[in-house]
Residue, then its C-alpha position, 0 to 999 in steps of 0.5 A: m218247030d216241028k211236030r215232035d217240038d210240039l209234043l215236047l213242049p207240054a211234056i217238058e212243062a209237066l216237069l217244071v211245074p213240080l220244080a218250080r212248086l219247090c222253088i216257090a215253097h222254099g221261096l227260091p226265085h226265078a233267077p237262080v233257077e234260070e241261071l241254072l238252066k242256061r248252065a244245064f243247057v251248055r253242060a248238055a251240049r258239050e256232052a252232045r259233042q263228045p260222043l262225035g269226037q268233038g271236044s273243047s276246041g276254043g272259039r269254034d266250040v263255043s260257037q257250036v254250043a251257041i248254035a245248039t243252046g240259043l245263047s249267046r257266045r258270051e254266055v256260053a264263055r262265061l257259063s263254060g268256066e262254071l261247069p264242075p262236075l255234077d256230083t254223084q250221090r254214093p251210098s253212105p256207110a250209114g245208108r249201107a250199114y242200115a240197109h244190110w241190117m234190115t236185110h241180111p239173115d244174120y241180123a233177123g229175128p224168126d220173122g224176118r224183121p231186123v233185130d236190135l243189137p248189142r252195141t259191142g261184142a261177137a256178132p251178131s252186134f252192131d260192131s260186127l255189122a259195122q266192120s262188115i260194111t267199112r273198115h275205114v269208119h270206126p263203129r262208134s262213129l258209124l252209130d253216132e251218124m246213124l242215131r243223128l239220121g235217126l236210123a237207129r236208137l240207142s237204150e237208156d243204159g247205152l247197151t242196145v241199138h235199136f233198128e228204127p224202121d221206115r227211116v231210109s229218108p231221114t227226115q230232119d237232114d236237109a242235105q240228105m233230103f235234097g240229096f235224095l231228091g236230085a239224085n233219085v228223081g234225076d236218075h229218073l229222069a234221066a232214064a226216061t229221057a234216055n229212052v225218048v232220045h235214043r227211041d229205044r228201051r235201053h233202061f226199064e221204066q214203067a209206071i201204072y195209071a188208074d183214076e176214078l178212085s176215092e181218098a181211101s182207094a189211092a191211100a190203100i194203093a200206096n200202103l199197097a205199093r210200100a209192102h211190095w217194095a219191102r218184099l222187093r227191097a229185101e231180095l234186091i240188096p242181098e243179090i246186090e251185095r253178092l254182085i258187088e262181092a263177085d266183081q271184087a273177087a274176080g277184079r272186075p273194074g267198077t266203072h258203072r252205077a245202078r239206081l232202083g227205085l219205086f215211087t207212088y203218087h196220088a193227088p185229086d183229079l182236078e177234071t173230076r173236081n171241075a167238072s163236080s162243082q159244075p151245076p147239073e145241065q137242065p133238061t131241055 
C-alpha cells in the first residue's frame, strides 16, 4: 500500500462503522452485506472502465475487473450476472405536493405558513394543489397517500385537509425511511468521494464542526440548523420548480438530477468523556 492508502483506510472505517451499527440494530449479519460489497466493487470497476471505452468484452473484461477488485474471475463472472440497475429515488407525487403546499404563496397564510385547505373546490383547495402537481394521479388517491404517510390530516367531517408540519420523512413507512437513507447518504457520499477522486470541488460539500459543547448547546445548534433549513427550503423549492418549468417550456432534455441537503449530528465526545473519567494526576 502507498501512503494514500494509509490515509484512505481510516476514512473507510469511519464510513463503515455507522453502516455496521445499522446492520446490528436490525439483526443483519455480515454475510449478505459482504456480498453487497463484492457486488459494489464489481459495479464500480465496470463503471471505471466505461469512460475509457472499455465496455464488456467477455473473458478479458472479467479478467480486468478481477484484477481491479481482487476478486476471483469466478466471483466476478457470478456477480456480473446479478447487477441490476441501481434504483434512483425520484420525488413522489405526495412528496412534491407536500413541498409545494409548504412553500408556494398560493397555499400560505398571512404569516407565510401553509394553510389548511378545503378538500374540493376552486383554488386554493386540495384538489387544485393535487392537479398542479400531476394530472396522472386522482386527487383522492394523492390525498390517501399523504394521509398514509402522515403528511396531511383530514378533519372529522372530511371537508378540510390539514397540513402536518415537520413530516418530510415519514416515520411510519419503512420503504420511505430506508429509501431516504440510501438516497440522501448515498448522494452525499457520492459527492464527497467524487471530489476526492478527481481532486477538485465539482460538488458543493462543506461542514462546520464544533467541540467542547454542553449537551444543551449541541441541542441548540440542531434547532438553529432546522430553522435555517426551513428558510432555505422555502427559497429553494419555488426556484427549483421555476427552473423545471423553464426547462420544459424551452424543450431542454431532462438528463440531470440534483439533491440539496443539510444535516446535523451531535454525540458525546468520547475523548472528553474518557479524559474526565481518569483520576486526577497527583502532584509530585
